[in-house]
N, C-alpha and C positions, 0 to 999 in steps of 0.2 A: 570283670566288668569295670571299665575305666571311663569316667566322665570328666571332661575338662570344661570348667566354667570360669572364664576369664583367667586369672592367675591361680585359681584354686583347682586342685585335682581331687576327685572323689573316686575311690577304687574299692570295690567289694571283692574281697578274697575269701578263702575258706574259713578264716577266723572271724572277720567282721560279719560274715554272713550269719554265724551262730548268734552273735549278740544282737544283730538286727532282728533275727527271727524271734529271739527271746522277748525283745521289746514289743514286737507285733503281737505276740501271744498274750503278754501281760496287760497291755492297754485295754483290749476288749474285756478282759476279766475285771479290771478296775471299774470299767463302766457298768458291767453287770452287777458287781457287788455293791456299787454306790447308788444304784438306781433308786432304792427306797430310803436310803439313809441320809441323802443330801436334801435338806429341807428348805434351803434358801439359796439364792443366786445360782440356780442350777445351770443356766446357760454359761455363766462365767466359769463354773467349775469344770464343765466338760470342755470348754475352750482351752483351759489350762492343760487338760490331758492331751488334747490334739496338738497343742504347741510342743508339749514334751515329746511326743512320738516323732514329730518332725525333726526336733533337735537331736534326738537319740539316733535316728537313722543317719543324720548328717555327721554327727560326731564319731560314729563307728565306721564311717566310710571316707572321711577326709584324710588326705595325705599331705597336709600342711600343718606344721606345729603351731603357728599363730592362729590359724583357723580352728585347730583342735582346742586351743586354750579359750578362744572366744565362745565357741559352742559349749565347751566344758563348763564355763562359768554362767552362760546364759540359762542353762537348765536350773540354776539356783533360783531364778526369779519366779517361774510358775510353781516350783516346789515350796518356796517361801510363802506364796499366797495360799497354796493348798493347806499347809500346816497352820498358818496364822489365821485364816478365815474359817476354814471348815474343820479345824481340829476338834477333838471330842471332849476336852476338859478345860479347866480354868486357866492353866498356864500355857495355853497354846501359842499366844503371842510371844511370850518369853522364849519358848522352845524354838519358834520360827526365827527370831533374831539370833538366838544362840547358834542354830544351824547355819544361818546365812553368813554371819560375820566370822565364825570359826573357820568355815571352809574357804571363805573369800580371802581372809588374811593369810591363810596357809598357802594360797595360790600366788601371792605376790612374788615370791622368790622364783617361781616358774616363769612368770612374765619377765622378770629381770634377766633370767637365763636366755629367754627367747630373743630379747632385745640385743643381748651380747652376741648371740649367734648371728643375727642379722647384720650387726655392725661390723663383724669380722668377715663373714662369708657372703654377705649380700643376698641371701635367700633364706626362706624358711620352708622351702619345699623339701619334704622328706626324701623323695627319690633322688634329689640332688645332694642332700646332706649325707646320705648313706654312702656315697661314693668318695667322700672326703676323708682325709686322715687327720682327725682333730688331735692336737697335741695332748699328751696325757695329763699335764697339769691343768690345762683348761677343761678337760673332760671332768676332772674331780669337782670343780666348782659348778659346772653346768649340771652335772648329775645331782648334786646336792639341792640345787634349785628345783629340779623336776621331782626329786624324791620328797621334798618337803610338801609339795602340793599333792602328789599322788598318795602319800602316806596318810594324809588327813582324809582323803576321799574314800580310802579302801575300808575302814580306817585301821591303822596300826596303833598299838600301844606305844607311847602314852597319849596320843592325840585322838583317842576314841571317845572321849567323854561326851561329845555332842550327840552321839548316836542313840543311846538309850532314851535320853530326854526327847529327842525328835520323834522316836518311834512311839513313845507313850502318849504323846499329845496328838500325833498325826491321825487323820481319818484312815479308813481301811485302804483307800487308794494310795495315800501317801506312804503308808508302811509297805505295801506291796511294791511300789516303785522304788523306794529306798533300798529295801533288802533284795528285791528281785533283780534290779538292773543298775541303779545309780552307784552302788558300792563297787560294781564291776568296772566302772570307769577307771578307777585307780589301777586295778590289775591289768586292764587292757592297755592303759598308758605305759605301764612298766614293760609289757611285752612288745607293744608296737613301737615305742620311741626310746625309752631309757636305755635298755640293754643294746639294741642295734646301733644307736648313735654314740653311746659312751661305754663300750665294752670293757675297757681297762678300768675305768672308775667303778663299774658295776662289780667286777671281780674283786677290786680292792676293798670295797665296803661290804662284800658278801658276809664275812663273819659277824659283823655287827647286826646286819639285817636278819641273819639266821637266828641270832640270839633274841632279838626283838620278836621275831615270829614265834619262837618257842615259848617265850614269856606270854605272848598273846594266847597261844593255844592252851597252856596250862592255867594261867591266871584267870582268863575269861571263863574257862570251864569250872574252876572252883567258885568264881563269883556267881556264875549261873546257878549253882546249887543252892545259893543263899537267897535267891530272889523270891519274893512273895507275889509279885505282879506277873501275870502271864506274858505280857508284851515285853517287859524288861528281861524276863528269862530268855525269850526268843532272840531279843536284840543282842544280849551278851553271847549267846550261842553263835550268832553271826560273826561277832568279833573273833571267836575261836576258829571258825571255819575260814575266815579271811586270813587269819594267821597261817593256816595251812596252805592257802593260795600263795602268799608271799614267800613262804619257805620253799614251795615247789618251784616258783619262778627263779629264785636266786641260788638254787643248787646248780643252776646252769647245766642241766642235762636234758637230753631229748625226752626222757620219761617225765621230768619235772615240768617242762613246758606243756606237754600233753595233759598231765595231771591238773595243772593250774587252770587250763581252759575248761576241761571237763568239770572240775570242781565248781567253777563259777557258774556254768550252765546248770548243773545239778542243784547247787545251792539256790540259784535264782528260782527254780521251780518249787523246791521243797519249802524254803523259807517263806515264799509268798503264800503257799498253802497254809503254813502254820500261823501266819499273821491273819489270814482269813478265818482260821479256827478261833483265834482270840476275838475277832470281831463278832462272829456268830454267838459266842458266849456272852460278850458284852451287850450286844443288842437285846438279848433275851433277859439278862439279869442285872444289867447296869453295874456290873462289877467284874474286875479281872483279878481279884485277890484269890490266890490258889486255895487257901484254907476254907474259903466259903463253899467250895464245891466238893461233892462226893457222890459216887455212884451214877454218873451221868449216862452210862450205857443203858440204864433201865428205861429212860424216857427218850433217848436219842441214839438208838442203835446204829443207824446208817451213818450219822455224823461221827460217832465213836469209832466206827470201822475206818472211815476216811482218815480220821486223825491218827489212828494206829498205823496205817500205811505210811503216812507222812513222817511219823515219829521213827518208824523202822528205817525209812529211807535216810532220815537225818543222821542216824547213827551208823550209816554205811552197811545196812543189812544186805547179805548176798541177794542177787537178782534184782537189785535196785541200781539206778544209775549212779547214786552216790557211792556205792560199793566200788564200782570201777574207778571213780575218782580217788577215793581213799587208798585203794590198792596201789595205784601208780604213785600217789604222793608218798606213801610209806616206802615203796620200792626206791624212789628217787632219794629219799632221806637216808636210807641205809647205804645206798651207793655213794653218797657224799661222805657220811661219817656214821659209824656204828652207833655212837651215843646219841647223835641227832635222831637216828631212826628209833632208838629206844624211847626217847622223850616224846617223839611224835606218837608212838604207840600208846604211851601213858595218857596223852591228851585224848586220843581216840576212845580209850576206856572210860575216861572221865565224862566224855560226851554221852556215853551209854548210861552212866549213873544219873545225870540230871534229866535225860530224856525219859527214862523209865520212871523216875520219881514224879515227874510232871504228869505222865499219863496215869500212873497208878493212883496218884492223889486225887485227880479230878474225875476219872472215869470209873474206877473200881471202888470197892469198899461198901460200907453201909450207906444206903441211899439217904441223902440229905433232904429233910422236909422242905427246905427253901426252894428245891428244884422241882416240886411236884407239878408246876404249871409249865415246865419246859416243853417246847414243841419241836418236832423233828425239822430237818432242813426243808426249806421251801424250794420250789422247783428252780427258781433262778439261782439260788445259792448252790444247789447241786450241780447246775450247769457250769457255775464258776469253778468248782472243784474238779470237775470231770477231766478237762484237758491236762491239768497238772498231774493228777494221779495216773492217767493213761501214759503220758510221756515219761514219767519217772519209772514206771514198770517196763514200758516198751523199750526204752533206751537201755535199761538194765539187762534185758534179754538180748537185744540186738544193738550193741554199742558200735558195731561196724558201720551203722548208718552215718555216724559222725566221723569215725576214724578215717574213712576213705577220703573225706575232705581235708582233715587235719594232716594226714600223711603227705598229701600233695601240695600243702600250703608253702609258698615260697617264704613266708614270714618266719616259719619255724627254722628253715634253713639259714636265713639271715641271722636269727637270734642265736643260733648255735655256732 
């Protein structure tokens, strides 16, 4: 589907369709989960969510790099307001400014690259630029500009430090949007623009990016094991999973591109659900400190079962959608280099350690007397979890639902 609006071209293909679909799924869930938790400026809050969904649909379908940049950065404004105004704790304003300026400053190099492209070629239209033969030396500098911006968004180590702080202070809708869809803007930008436009530079910098991705996978997994706050634990696990995404993209193989897209969709579903779990806990007990909880299965069996499904999906358990993603990621890593594959497997094992520690510590063991007044999921909370759990399992059993679109996508052919 192609739409021309003035000089801008919007095109929905097999890949952008998935991210638009993910956005459309998550926004109603954000509304459901926030219905009782937002106590002031309700209309303004929901207006921010509506603005975000419009911007997300536009950014995932636009075929103009300047338009992509403008929409890419415009999403910062409603997210800044959501974190800064409706955040859950005392440092929400600090976290909002940290998120805003860290990601905005990182994007300036991308803007410079876009201006350079326009000054030389006279266009920022992706469909025109893809036909050009950009000189290799120019590709290197342009790629670095794009990489600096997209690496902050995804985020890659060492430019990841804004993410845990933003997650800890954000309301449930902010965390779901950040983990579920906004982090994917970086990966989408790499697949859509960076490699197709600058293939020589992408291959030249591949070893460095692979090393950074492996560091993210292993370092973030170790760091996750040390966290005492539920939200921080989930946030660092997102850094590890996004490291797997960038690794899959930059091994430059068919399996890698497929793996990165599936991983982003699967992570968007599961990480959103896990942040919703942390919100359910926080709303009832006003704490996210892991050592405070024990034996939650006794008072909240349905909630505990849903959390277990999401945890198993997060570690790539067979018959979940995340398993398909991790299988293709590890396959692509081994095809690129045996030792890269080994280190990727180690990262996957570490994710199992922190996930099972998290679940065992909170839901099993001797019942904590502090939790005796815990109440089971309310109906609207259950309705919020239901589509995420169903899609995670359904796509694990029937991955061909997505594969038939991916295999026919012209973008994958261009990227390879």
